[in-house]
C-alpha positions, -999 to +999 in steps of 0.1 A: +175+007+091+157+037+079+120+025+084+095+048+088+071+069+093+038+061+080+029+069+039-003+053+039-028+026+049-046+005+020-079-006+023-088-032-003-129-021-018-146-043-039-155-010-060-138+023-056-167+047-072-187+028-047-161+032-018-147+069-023-180+087-013-180+071+019-149+083+028-155+120+010-185+121+030-175+108+062-137+119+067-137+146+042-108+126+025-103+139-014-086+115-041-053+133-047-057+120-083-083+098-104-080+063-097-058+043-120-054+010-132-017-005-117-018-035-144+010-055-132-006-061-097-044-066-113-060-034-096-071+001-095-058+027-069-067+054-056-049+073-029-069+103-006-053+129+017-072+144+046-088+176+039-060+188+063-034+183+043-007+163+048-001+130+073-004+094+064-025+085+032-052+061+028-049+041-004-082+023-019-073-010-035-102-028-063-091-056-080-097-058-117-095-095-120-109-129-103-073-143-098-054-115-080-037-116-047-062-091-039-089-106-053-081-139-032-080-119+002-117-099-011-131-132-013-116-145+016-112-118+042-140-090+026-132-056+021-108-045+048-075-034+056-049-050+034-013-031+044+008-007+061+028+012+039+062+029+056+087+049+043+123+038+037+156+064+029+174+030+016+152+005+005+178-018-004+197-017+024+163-021+048+157-051+029+188-068+032+191-056+075+156-075+074+168-102+059+201-109+080+177-099+109+155-132+093+122-113+085+103-130+059+102-109+025+082-112-002+104-090-017+139-092-012+143-068-041+130-036-047+100-040-071+079-005-092+051+004-075+022+030-079+045+057-066+081+046-069+100+014-060+085-006-029+093-044-011+067-067+013+077-080+044+050-111+047+024-108+077+036-136+094+071-118+104+053-093+126+024-101+137-005-109+115-003-073+094+014-074+055+041-042+054+052-025+027+083-005+025+084+023-001+116+038-009+115+077-002+141+094-022+112+119-025+113+124-060+101+083-063+074+091-037+037+113-049 
């Protein structure tokens, strides 16, 4: 397998516009780009990186409607950690290996994500955490 390291940690928020100033003031983290709507997932996203540059990023995730999975997550659990994203140098191959090892996959095939192809591993597989894999043929990433 070719999984790791951490690319980003996603945090569900009610409002990116309200959350962003806290990340700037308290952590010194700045947006990589302007918040944008990712319509197919019914979310608005904003990626932040540390003021020092480099390392894992934070993804703020805001639902754009009340019917999305992220909206349901927010309604039942409130704001907080949503998923951890790991990089993959061979996303299709890693998904095959995970399936062969009996991991419960949400996505058996890569699908388009905000910064390249992604796939999710169900939280039941690894101790209650939702894991995202991001293809890292770095022209596909941010």
